[in-house]
N, C-alpha and C positions, 0 to 999 in steps of 0.2 A: 625357428630356423629359417634363414634366408635362402639356403641352398635347397635344391630339389630337382625333380625330373621335368624336362620340357620335351615336347615333340617338335622335331624340326625335319622337314622334308620327309616325313613318314618314319623317322627313326627317333628313338628315345636317347636323350642326352642328359646326363646328370651334370648340373651346373653347380659347382662349388663356389659359393659367393663369399669372398673375403675382401671385396673392394671397399676401400675407404674406412678401414676398421682400425680401432685402437688395438694394442696387444690383448687387452682383457676381452674385447669383442671377438677377436680371432680365436682365443682359447675357448670361449663359449661355443662359437660356431664349429670348431674342430671337434669338440666334445659331441655336439649334436650330429654332425656328419658321420663320426665313428659309430654312433648308435644306430643311425639310419642304415648305413651300409651293412653293418653286422646283422641287422634284422631283414634285410632285402631278401626276398624269396629266390631271387636269381642273380647271377653276376651282372655287373654293369659293364657294358662294352665301350661306351663313349663317355668321356669326361671333359668338361671345360672348367678350369680353375681360373677364377677371376680375382687377381690380387692387385688390380689397378688402384693406385693412390694409397696403398697400405705400405707403411714403412716396414721393410723387412729387417727388423732388429734381430739380434741373437735370440731373444725370447720367442719372437714370431717364427723364426727360422726353425727353432726346436719344435714348435707346434706343427709346423708344415711337415717336418721330417717324421714326427709321430703319427700324424694322420696318414702320411703316405705309406709308411710301413704297416700300419694297421689295416689299410684297405687294399693293399697291393694284390692279395689273393682273390679279391672280389671284383677287380677291374680287368677286363680281358683284352682290350684292343688298343685304343688311342686315347691320348690325353693332350689337350691344347691348354696352354697357359697364357693368359692375357696379363699385360702390365709388367712384363719382365724384359724390357728392352734395356740396352746399355749394360752397365755393370751389374744390374739386377739379374742378369742371365746366369750368374753364378748360382743363384737359387735353383734354377732349372737343372743345372748339372748335379746339384745335391739331391734334389727330388728324384731325379732319373736313377740315381744309384739305389734308391729304396723301392723302385717300381720295376716291374718286368715288361711294361708296355712302352710303346713308342710315345715320347713326349716331345711336343714342338711348341716353341714360343711364337706368339702372334701380338701384334699391336692393334689389330682390328677384329671386333667381335664377329662380324659377318664372315670374314675369311677364315677365322677359326672354326666356326660352325660348318662352313662349306667343306673345309678339309676333314673334319670329323666324319661327316656322313658320305664323303667320297669313297 
């Protein structure tokens, strides 16, 4: 699993890494993230999803919707999404419908992480 917890400015951020993946790799990572989040002993407050360079095809979009709905009860505060500029922001709107937390797109990892911990 490429995804995992990182500490940033004293806070834990779950980084969901789907960057530069094929649809098959996205499916494998989504399955791993679902298992990880389901077994997490506590809710995850801060999440950054990195989809930079990944083609958001209908198949990939379905995987992202599935993981979003599966983990929405375990994520409590904010989600930043990297790699969703321009027309790809439609993905963000779809994901936002499946989550109860605040989701904001970013083009810069540093800005995303700073916003998450603010």
